[in-house]
C-alpha positions, 0 to 999 in steps of 0.5 A, a space after each residue: 792449432 795455430 799454423 803461419 802461412 807465406 802469402 804471394 800475390 796481395 798488392 794492398 792492406 785490402 788485399 789482406 782485409 779480403 783473405 782474412 774476412 774470407 778464412 775467419 769465415 771458414 768452417 773450424 777457423 777460430 780466427 785468421 790474422 793477416 799482415 801485408 807488410 811481411 805477407 804473412 797469414 796466420 790462423 788458428 783453426 781447428 784440424 778436426 773441422 778443416 786441413 791445412 790444405 783447404 785454408 790453401 786451397 780458399 786463399 788461392 781461390 780467393 787469388 792469393 798464393 799460401 804456403 805453410 811455414 814451419 
């Protein structure tokens, strides 16, 4: 499943890279891309292993807001 998220709280590309690394390491996440310029993250994940709520929670734990788009 591929899901877009609106991200808040990023102040630089380093923030985007940090969030991308953290989300990419989650069980069930195949790929995560964060675009600082539009404050969006796209995550390809297995919903049988992880959930939208878990991805949002991990983003918040890392210091950034995340809200599913669509």
